[in-house]
N, CA, C and O atoms as a GROMACS GRO file, in nm:
protein
  472
    1MET      N    1   0.085  -0.117   0.000
    1MET     CA    2   0.000   0.000   0.000
    1MET      C    3   0.089   0.123   0.000
    1MET      O    4   0.173   0.142   0.089
    2THR      N    5   0.070   0.204  -0.100
    2THR     CA    6   0.158   0.320  -0.114
    2THR      C    7   0.087   0.453  -0.106
    2THR      O    8   0.150   0.558  -0.117
    3THR      N    9  -0.045   0.452  -0.087
    3THR     CA   10  -0.119   0.577  -0.071
    3THR      C   11  -0.223   0.560   0.040
    3THR      O   12  -0.263   0.449   0.074
    4GLY      N   13  -0.264   0.672   0.095
    4GLY     CA   14  -0.368   0.668   0.196
    4GLY      C   15  -0.499   0.613   0.139
    4GLY      O   16  -0.573   0.544   0.208
    5ARG      N   17  -0.526   0.645   0.015
    5ARG     CA   18  -0.648   0.594  -0.051
    5ARG      C   19  -0.645   0.442  -0.061
    5ARG      O   20  -0.746   0.376  -0.039
    6GLN      N   21  -0.528   0.387  -0.096
    6GLN     CA   22  -0.516   0.241  -0.102
    6GLN      C   23  -0.543   0.178   0.034
    6GLN      O   24  -0.609   0.075   0.043
    7ARG      N   25  -0.492   0.239   0.139
    7ARG     CA   26  -0.515   0.187   0.274
    7ARG      C   27  -0.665   0.188   0.306
    7ARG      O   28  -0.717   0.090   0.360
    8GLU      N   29  -0.733   0.297   0.274
    8GLU     CA   30  -0.877   0.305   0.299
    8GLU      C   31  -0.953   0.198   0.222
    8GLU      O   32  -1.041   0.132   0.278
    9LEU      N   33  -0.920   0.181   0.095
    9LEU     CA   34  -0.989   0.081   0.013
    9LEU      C   35  -0.962  -0.060   0.063
    9LEU      O   36  -1.053  -0.144   0.064
   10CYS      N   37  -0.839  -0.088   0.103
   10CYS     CA   38  -0.806  -0.222   0.154
   10CYS      C   39  -0.880  -0.250   0.285
   10CYS      O   40  -0.931  -0.360   0.306
   11ALA      N   41  -0.885  -0.151   0.372
   11ALA     CA   42  -0.957  -0.169   0.499
   11ALA      C   43  -1.106  -0.192   0.472
   11ALA      O   44  -1.168  -0.278   0.534
   12ASP      N   45  -1.161  -0.114   0.381
   12ASP     CA   46  -1.303  -0.129   0.347
   12ASP      C   47  -1.329  -0.267   0.286
   12ASP      O   48  -1.428  -0.332   0.320
   13ALA      N   49  -1.241  -0.312   0.197
   13ALA     CA   50  -1.258  -0.444   0.134
   13ALA      C   51  -1.251  -0.555   0.238
   13ALA      O   52  -1.332  -0.648   0.236
   14GLY      N   53  -1.155  -0.545   0.328
   14GLY     CA   54  -1.142  -0.647   0.433
   14GLY      C   55  -1.266  -0.653   0.521
   14GLY      O   56  -1.314  -0.762   0.553
   15ARG      N   57  -1.318  -0.538   0.561
   15ARG     CA   58  -1.439  -0.534   0.645
   15ARG      C   59  -1.560  -0.589   0.570
   15ARG      O   60  -1.642  -0.660   0.628
   16ARG      N   61  -1.570  -0.555   0.441
   16ARG     CA   62  -1.684  -0.604   0.362
   16ARG      C   63  -1.680  -0.755   0.346
   16ARG      O   64  -1.783  -0.821   0.355
   17VAL      N   65  -1.562  -0.810   0.323
   17VAL     CA   66  -1.551  -0.956   0.310
   17VAL      C   67  -1.589  -1.024   0.440
   17VAL      O   68  -1.660  -1.124   0.440
   18LEU      N   69  -1.541  -0.969   0.552
   18LEU     CA   70  -1.577  -1.029   0.681
   18LEU      C   71  -1.727  -1.017   0.709
   18LEU      O   72  -1.784  -1.101   0.778
   19GLY      N   73  -1.788  -0.914   0.656
   19GLY     CA   74  -1.931  -0.894   0.678
   19GLY      C   75  -2.020  -0.976   0.587
   19GLY      O   76  -2.142  -0.975   0.604
   20LEU      N   77  -1.962  -1.048   0.493
   20LEU     CA   78  -2.042  -1.128   0.400
   20LEU      C   79  -2.109  -1.248   0.467
   20LEU      O   80  -2.213  -1.294   0.422
   21GLY      N   81  -2.048  -1.297   0.574
   21GLY     CA   82  -2.104  -1.412   0.643
   21GLY      C   83  -2.081  -1.544   0.571
   21GLY      O   84  -2.161  -1.636   0.584
   22VAL      N   85  -1.972  -1.553   0.495
   22VAL     CA   86  -1.942  -1.677   0.423
   22VAL      C   87  -1.866  -1.774   0.514
   22VAL      O   88  -1.811  -1.734   0.616
   23ASP      N   89  -1.864  -1.900   0.474
   23ASP     CA   90  -1.795  -2.002   0.552
   23ASP      C   91  -1.658  -2.038   0.495
   23ASP      O   92  -1.595  -2.133   0.542
   24ASP      N   93  -1.611  -1.964   0.396
   24ASP     CA   94  -1.482  -1.993   0.333
   24ASP      C   95  -1.370  -1.949   0.427
   24ASP      O   96  -1.344  -1.830   0.444
   25VAL      N   97  -1.305  -2.047   0.488
   25VAL     CA   98  -1.203  -2.019   0.588
   25VAL      C   99  -1.086  -1.942   0.528
   25VAL      O  100  -1.036  -1.848   0.589
   26GLU      N  101  -1.043  -1.981   0.408
   26GLU     CA  102  -0.928  -1.915   0.345
   26GLU      C  103  -0.960  -1.770   0.312
   26GLU      O  104  -0.876  -1.682   0.332
   27LEU      N  105  -1.080  -1.744   0.261
   27LEU     CA  106  -1.121  -1.607   0.229
   27LEU      C  107  -1.125  -1.520   0.355
   27LEU      O  108  -1.078  -1.407   0.354
   28LEU      N  109  -1.181  -1.574   0.461
   28LEU     CA  110  -1.187  -1.499   0.587
   28LEU      C  111  -1.048  -1.473   0.642
   28LEU      O  112  -1.022  -1.365   0.696
   29GLN      N  113  -0.959  -1.570   0.630
   29GLN     CA  114  -0.821  -1.552   0.678
   29GLN      C  115  -0.750  -1.444   0.597
   29GLN      O  116  -0.676  -1.363   0.653
   30ARG      N  117  -0.772  -1.443   0.467
   30ARG     CA  118  -0.708  -1.339   0.384
   30ARG      C  119  -0.764  -1.200   0.416
   30ARG      O  120  -0.691  -1.102   0.415
   31ALA      N  121  -0.893  -1.193   0.445
   31ALA     CA  122  -0.952  -1.064   0.482
   31ALA      C  123  -0.894  -1.016   0.615
   31ALA      O  124  -0.861  -0.898   0.630
   32ARG      N  125  -0.880  -1.107   0.710
   32ARG     CA  126  -0.818  -1.069   0.839
   32ARG      C  127  -0.673  -1.027   0.819
   32ARG      O  128  -0.625  -0.933   0.882
   33SER      N  129  -0.604  -1.098   0.731
   33SER     CA  130  -0.465  -1.065   0.702
   33SER      C  131  -0.454  -0.927   0.638
   33SER      O  132  -0.362  -0.851   0.668
   34LEU      N  133  -0.547  -0.895   0.550
   34LEU     CA  134  -0.548  -0.762   0.488
   34LEU      C  135  -0.573  -0.654   0.592
   34LEU      O  136  -0.506  -0.551   0.591
   35LEU      N  137  -0.669  -0.677   0.681
   35LEU     CA  138  -0.696  -0.579   0.787
   35LEU      C  139  -0.577  -0.565   0.881
   35LEU      O  140  -0.548  -0.455   0.929
   36ALA      N  141  -0.508  -0.676   0.909
   36ALA     CA  142  -0.390  -0.670   0.993
   36ALA      C  143  -0.279  -0.589   0.926
   36ALA      O  144  -0.208  -0.514   0.992
   37ALA      N  145  -0.265  -0.604   0.793
   37ALA     CA  146  -0.164  -0.527   0.720
   37ALA      C  147  -0.197  -0.378   0.723
   37ALA      O  148  -0.108  -0.294   0.734
   38VAL      N  149  -0.325  -0.345   0.712
   38VAL     CA  150  -0.366  -0.204   0.720
   38VAL      C  151  -0.336  -0.149   0.859
   38VAL      O  152  -0.283  -0.038   0.872
   39ASP      N  153  -0.369  -0.226   0.962
   39ASP     CA  154  -0.341  -0.182   1.100
   39ASP      C  155  -0.191  -0.166   1.123
   39ASP      O  156  -0.147  -0.067   1.183
   40GLU      N  157  -0.114  -0.262   1.077
   40GLU     CA  158   0.032  -0.255   1.094
   40GLU      C  159   0.090  -0.134   1.022
   40GLU      O  160   0.181  -0.068   1.072
   41GLY      N  161   0.037  -0.104   0.904
   41GLY     CA  162   0.083   0.011   0.828
   41GLY      C  163   0.053   0.143   0.897
   41GLY      O  164   0.122   0.242   0.873
   42GLY      N  165  -0.047   0.146   0.983
   42GLY     CA  166  -0.082   0.269   1.054
   42GLY      C  167   0.002   0.296   1.177
   42GLY      O  168  -0.007   0.404   1.235
   43ARG      N  169   0.084   0.198   1.218
   43ARG     CA  170   0.169   0.218   1.336
   43ARG      C  171   0.274   0.325   1.310
   43ARG      O  172   0.328   0.334   1.199
   44TRP      N  173   0.302   0.404   1.412
   44TRP     CA  174   0.405   0.508   1.403
   44TRP      C  175   0.539   0.448   1.445
   44TRP      O  176   0.548   0.380   1.547
   45VAL      N  177   0.642   0.473   1.365
   45VAL     CA  178   0.775   0.420   1.393
   45VAL      C  179   0.878   0.532   1.379
   45VAL      O  180   0.857   0.630   1.308
   46TRP      N  181   0.990   0.512   1.448
   46TRP     CA  182   1.102   0.606   1.439
   46TRP      C  183   1.200   0.553   1.336
   46TRP      O  184   1.238   0.436   1.342
   47ARG      N  185   1.242   0.636   1.241
   47ARG     CA  186   1.341   0.597   1.143
   47ARG      C  187   1.436   0.711   1.118
   47ARG      O  188   1.386   0.820   1.086
   48PRO      N  189   1.562   0.700   1.129
   48PRO     CA  190   1.634   0.599   1.208
   48PRO      C  191   1.624   0.631   1.356
   48PRO      O  192   1.636   0.747   1.395
   49GLY      N  193   1.602   0.533   1.435
   49GLY     CA  194   1.571   0.550   1.577
   49GLY      C  195   1.682   0.612   1.660
   49GLY      O  196   1.657   0.704   1.737
   50ARG      N  197   1.802   0.562   1.647
   50ARG     CA  198   1.913   0.610   1.732
   50ARG      C  199   1.944   0.757   1.707
   50ARG      O  200   1.967   0.832   1.801
   51LEU      N  201   1.946   0.797   1.580
   51LEU     CA  202   1.974   0.936   1.548
   51LEU      C  203   1.865   1.027   1.603
   51LEU      O  204   1.894   1.134   1.656
   52ALA      N  205   1.740   0.985   1.592
   52ALA     CA  206   1.629   1.066   1.642
   52ALA      C  207   1.638   1.084   1.792
   52ALA      O  208   1.620   1.194   1.843
   53VAL      N  209   1.667   0.975   1.863
   53VAL     CA  210   1.680   0.983   2.009
   53VAL      C  211   1.796   1.074   2.047
   53VAL      O  212   1.784   1.156   2.138
   54ALA      N  213   1.908   1.060   1.978
   54ALA     CA  214   2.025   1.144   2.008
   54ALA      C  215   1.992   1.292   1.986
   54ALA      O  216   2.031   1.377   2.066
   55LEU      N  217   1.922   1.322   1.878
   55LEU     CA  218   1.888   1.462   1.851
   55LEU      C  219   1.787   1.516   1.952
   55LEU      O  220   1.795   1.632   1.992
   56LEU      N  221   1.692   1.432   1.994
   56LEU     CA  222   1.597   1.475   2.096
   56LEU      C  223   1.667   1.503   2.228
   56LEU      O  224   1.637   1.602   2.295
   57ILE      N  225   1.759   1.416   2.266
   57ILE     CA  226   1.834   1.436   2.390
   57ILE      C  227   1.918   1.562   2.380
   57ILE      O  228   1.925   1.640   2.475
   58ALA      N  229   1.983   1.583   2.266
   58ALA     CA  230   2.064   1.703   2.248
   58ALA      C  231   1.980   1.830   2.256
   58ALA      O  232   2.020   1.928   2.319
   59ALA      N  233   1.862   1.828   2.194
   59ALA     CA  234   1.774   1.945   2.200
   59ALA      C  235   1.727   1.972   2.342
   59ALA      O  236   1.723   2.086   2.386
   60ALA      N  237   1.693   1.865   2.415
   60ALA     CA  238   1.648   1.882   2.554
   60ALA      C  239   1.760   1.934   2.643
   60ALA      O  240   1.739   2.025   2.724
   61LEU      N  241   1.878   1.876   2.630
   61LEU     CA  242   1.991   1.920   2.713
   61LEU      C  243   2.032   2.064   2.681
   61LEU      O  244   2.057   2.144   2.771
   62ALA      N  245   2.037   2.095   2.553
   62ALA     CA  246   2.072   2.232   2.515
   62ALA      C  247   1.967   2.331   2.566
   62ALA      O  248   2.001   2.438   2.616
   63GLY      N  249   1.841   2.294   2.551
   63GLY     CA  250   1.734   2.382   2.600
   63GLY      C  251   1.740   2.402   2.749
   63GLY      O  252   1.729   2.515   2.797
   64CYS      N  253   1.756   2.292   2.824
   64CYS     CA  254   1.764   2.304   2.971
   64CYS      C  255   1.886   2.384   3.014
   64CYS      O  256   1.879   2.468   3.104
   65GLY      N  257   1.997   2.357   2.947
   65GLY     CA  258   2.120   2.431   2.980
   65GLY      C  259   2.107   2.579   2.952
   65GLY      O  260   2.148   2.662   3.034
   66LEU      N  261   2.050   2.614   2.839
   66LEU     CA  262   2.034   2.756   2.805
   66LEU      C  263   1.932   2.824   2.897
   66LEU      O  264   1.951   2.939   2.935
   67VAL      N  265   1.827   2.754   2.932
   67VAL     CA  266   1.728   2.812   3.024
   67VAL      C  267   1.793   2.834   3.160
   67VAL      O  268   1.775   2.940   3.220
   68TRP      N  269   1.868   2.736   3.208
   68TRP     CA  270   1.935   2.750   3.338
   68TRP      C  271   2.034   2.866   3.334
   68TRP      O  272   2.038   2.948   3.426
   69TRP      N  273   2.113   2.874   3.228
   69TRP     CA  274   2.213   2.980   3.216
   69TRP      C  275   2.146   3.117   3.208
   69TRP      O  276   2.192   3.212   3.272
   70SER      N  277   2.038   3.127   3.129
   70SER     CA  278   1.972   3.258   3.116
   70SER      C  279   1.901   3.298   3.245
   70SER      O  280   1.895   3.417   3.276
   71MET      N  281   1.848   3.203   3.319
   71MET     CA  282   1.787   3.236   3.448
   71MET      C  283   1.893   3.278   3.549
   71MET      O  284   1.871   3.369   3.630
   72ALA      N  285   2.009   3.210   3.544
   72ALA     CA  286   2.118   3.249   3.633
   72ALA      C  287   2.166   3.390   3.600
   72ALA      O  288   2.208   3.464   3.689
   73ALA      N  289   2.158   3.427   3.472
   73ALA     CA  290   2.198   3.561   3.431
   73ALA      C  291   2.087   3.663   3.457
   73ALA      O  292   2.108   3.783   3.443
   74GLY      N  293   1.969   3.615   3.494
   74GLY     CA  294   1.859   3.705   3.527
   74GLY      C  295   1.778   3.751   3.408
   74GLY      O  296   1.709   3.852   3.417
   75SER      N  297   1.784   3.680   3.299
   75SER     CA  298   1.712   3.721   3.179
   75SER      C  299   1.594   3.626   3.153
   75SER      O  300   1.611   3.517   3.099
   76LEU      N  301   1.477   3.669   3.192
   76LEU     CA  302   1.358   3.589   3.170
   76LEU      C  303   1.326   3.578   3.021
   76LEU      O  304   1.282   3.473   2.974
   77LEU      N  305   1.347   3.686   2.948
   77LEU     CA  306   1.321   3.685   2.804
   77LEU      C  307   1.408   3.582   2.733
   77LEU      O  308   1.360   3.509   2.647
   78LEU      N  309   1.536   3.576   2.768
   78LEU     CA  310   1.626   3.478   2.707
   78LEU      C  311   1.587   3.336   2.747
   78LEU      O  312   1.599   3.243   2.667
   79ALA      N  313   1.540   3.317   2.870
   79ALA     CA  314   1.496   3.185   2.915
   79ALA      C  315   1.375   3.138   2.834
   79ALA      O  316   1.369   3.022   2.793
   80VAL      N  317   1.280   3.228   2.812
   80VAL     CA  318   1.162   3.193   2.733
   80VAL      C  319   1.201   3.164   2.589
   80VAL      O  320   1.152   3.069   2.529
   81ALA      N  321   1.290   3.245   2.535
   81ALA     CA  322   1.337   3.222   2.397
   81ALA      C  323   1.410   3.089   2.386
   81ALA      O  324   1.390   3.016   2.288
   82SER      N  325   1.493   3.055   2.483
   82SER     CA  326   1.566   2.928   2.482
   82SER      C  327   1.470   2.809   2.489
   82SER      O  328   1.486   2.712   2.416
   83ALA      N  329   1.372   2.818   2.576
   83ALA     CA  330   1.274   2.710   2.589
   83ALA      C  331   1.194   2.695   2.459
   83ALA      O  332   1.166   2.583   2.416
   84THR      N  333   1.159   2.806   2.398
   84THR     CA  334   1.083   2.802   2.273
   84THR      C  335   1.164   2.740   2.160
   84THR      O  336   1.113   2.656   2.085
   85VAL      N  337   1.290   2.780   2.148
   85VAL     CA  338   1.374   2.727   2.041
   85VAL      C  339   1.400   2.578   2.061
   85VAL      O  340   1.394   2.501   1.965
   86SER      N  341   1.428   2.536   2.183
   86SER     CA  342   1.455   2.393   2.206
   86SER      C  343   1.328   2.310   2.184
   86SER      O  344   1.336   2.197   2.135
   87SER      N  345   1.213   2.364   2.218
   87SER     CA  346   1.087   2.294   2.191
   87SER      C  347   1.062   2.282   2.041
   87SER      O  348   1.016   2.179   1.993
   88ALA      N  349   1.092   2.389   1.968
   88ALA     CA  350   1.076   2.385   1.823
   88ALA      C  351   1.170   2.283   1.760
   88ALA      O  352   1.132   2.212   1.667
   89LEU      N  353   1.293   2.275   1.811
   89LEU     CA  354   1.387   2.175   1.761
   89LEU      C  355   1.337   2.033   1.788
   89LEU      O  356   1.346   1.946   1.702
   90ALA      N  357   1.285   2.011   1.908
   90ALA     CA  358   1.232   1.878   1.941
   90ALA      C  359   1.113   1.844   1.851
   90ALA      O  360   1.102   1.731   1.804
   91ALA      N  361   1.026   1.941   1.825
   91ALA     CA  362   0.912   1.916   1.736
   91ALA      C  363   0.959   1.886   1.594
   91ALA      O  364   0.902   1.800   1.527
   92ALA      N  365   1.062   1.955   1.548
   92ALA     CA  366   1.116   1.930   1.415
   92ALA      C  367   1.173   1.788   1.404
   92ALA      O  368   1.157   1.722   1.302
   93VAL      N  369   1.240   1.743   1.509
   93VAL     CA  370   1.294   1.606   1.509
   93VAL      C  371   1.181   1.504   1.501
   93VAL      O  372   1.188   1.408   1.425
   94VAL      N  373   1.076   1.526   1.580
   94VAL     CA  374   0.963   1.433   1.578
   94VAL      C  375   0.897   1.431   1.440
   94VAL      O  376   0.867   1.324   1.388
   95LEU      N  377   0.875   1.547   1.382
   95LEU     CA  378   0.811   1.553   1.251
   95LEU      C  379   0.898   1.491   1.142
   95LEU      O  380   0.846   1.434   1.046
   96ARG      N  381   1.029   1.502   1.156
   96ARG     CA  382   1.120   1.448   1.054
   96ARG      C  383   1.140   1.297   1.066
   96ARG      O  384   1.147   1.228   0.964
   97PHE      N  385   1.149   1.245   1.187
   97PHE     CA  386   1.190   1.106   1.207
   97PHE      C  387   1.078   1.011   1.247
   97PHE      O  388   1.102   0.890   1.252
   98ARG      N  389   0.960   1.058   1.275
   98ARG     CA  390   0.852   0.968   1.313
   98ARG      C  391   0.750   0.963   1.200
   98ARG      O  392   0.689   1.064   1.165
   99LYS      N  393   0.733   0.845   1.143
   99LYS     CA  394   0.646   0.826   1.028
   99LYS      C  395   0.558   0.704   1.049
   99LYS      O  396   0.591   0.615   1.128
  100GLN      N  397   0.447   0.700   0.977
  100GLN     CA  398   0.366   0.580   0.976
  100GLN      C  399   0.436   0.476   0.889
  100GLN      O  400   0.498   0.510   0.787
  101ARG      N  401   0.426   0.350   0.930
  101ARG     CA  402   0.497   0.243   0.860
  101ARG      C  403   0.462   0.238   0.711
  101ARG      O  404   0.550   0.214   0.628
  102TRP      N  405   0.336   0.261   0.676
  102TRP     CA  406   0.298   0.253   0.535
  102TRP      C  407   0.368   0.360   0.453
  102TRP      O  408   0.399   0.338   0.336
  103ARG      N  409   0.392   0.476   0.513
  103ARG     CA  410   0.462   0.583   0.439
  103ARG      C  411   0.608   0.544   0.414
  103ARG      O  412   0.662   0.572   0.307
  104LEU      N  413   0.671   0.481   0.511
  104LEU     CA  414   0.809   0.435   0.492
  104LEU      C  415   0.814   0.328   0.383
  104LEU      O  416   0.903   0.331   0.297
  105ASP      N  417   0.721   0.234   0.388
  105ASP     CA  418   0.716   0.130   0.285
  105ASP      C  419   0.693   0.192   0.147
  105ASP      O  420   0.752   0.148   0.048
  106ALA      N  421   0.608   0.294   0.140
  106ALA     CA  422   0.580   0.360   0.013
  106ALA      C  423   0.704   0.433  -0.039
  106ALA      O  424   0.730   0.432  -0.160
  107MET      N  425   0.781   0.496   0.050
  107MET     CA  426   0.904   0.563   0.006
  107MET      C  427   1.006   0.463  -0.048
  107MET      O  428   1.076   0.491  -0.145
  108ARG      N  429   1.014   0.346   0.018
  108ARG     CA  430   1.108   0.243  -0.028
  108ARG      C  431   1.067   0.185  -0.163
  108ARG      O  432   1.152   0.162  -0.249
  109SER      N  433   0.939   0.161  -0.182
  109SER     CA  434   0.894   0.097  -0.305
  109SER      C  435   0.863   0.199  -0.415
  109SER      O  436   0.838   0.159  -0.529
  110GLY      N  437   0.864   0.326  -0.383
  110GLY     CA  438   0.832   0.430  -0.481
  110GLY      C  439   0.909   0.421  -0.611
  110GLY      O  440   0.848   0.432  -0.718
  111PRO      N  441   1.041   0.403  -0.607
  111PRO     CA  442   1.115   0.396  -0.734
  111PRO      C  443   1.077   0.276  -0.821
  111PRO      O  444   1.104   0.277  -0.941
  112LEU      N  445   1.015   0.174  -0.763
  112LEU     CA  446   0.978   0.055  -0.839
  112LEU      C  447   0.840   0.067  -0.904
  112LEU      O  448   0.805  -0.013  -0.990
  113ILE      N  449   0.762   0.167  -0.862
  113ILE     CA  450   0.624   0.181  -0.911
  113ILE      C  451   0.625   0.274  -1.031
  113ILE      O  452   0.670   0.388  -1.024
  114ARG      N  453   0.573   0.223  -1.141
  114ARG     CA  454   0.566   0.304  -1.263
  114ARG      C  455   0.439   0.388  -1.266
  114ARG      O  456   0.440   0.502  -1.314
  115ARG      N  457   0.330   0.331  -1.215
  115ARG     CA  458   0.202   0.403  -1.218
  115ARG      C  459   0.119   0.356  -1.099
  115ARG      O  460   0.104   0.237  -1.075
  116HIS      N  461   0.066   0.452  -1.024
  116HIS     CA  462  -0.020   0.418  -0.910
  116HIS      C  463  -0.158   0.384  -0.961
  116HIS      O  464  -0.216   0.459  -1.040
  117GLY      N  465  -0.210   0.271  -0.917
  117GLY     CA  466  -0.342   0.228  -0.962
  117GLY      C  467  -0.456   0.295  -0.888
  117GLY      O  468  -0.557   0.332  -0.949
  118LEU      N  469  -0.442   0.311  -0.757
  118LEU     CA  470  -0.552   0.368  -0.678
  118LEU      C  471  -0.508   0.496  -0.614
  118LEU      O  472  -0.587   0.559  -0.544
   0.00000   0.00000   0.00000
């Protein structure tokens, strides 16, 4: 699944098959497998994990250090600015390194896809 639309259609198809009330064990297993793949694709993962953690720790330490230093110097404005900048850096790391699994799979398989069907 390489698009959000494909994920929606696969989830809908899996639910519809399960709702048919058929006794075909293999068909029901494939529908459950499809729904499991959709659910797994929706999980949030860190990529690459170690770099993201290191950058988050660096942003937090730098922010705490700058806030402590600016408060020791008596500058509330600098403390607020330091906290804001370190929070923005942490948010940027999260936005850059935390993705849904299906998006990562789509980025990996993107060069192999000539035309998106759905």
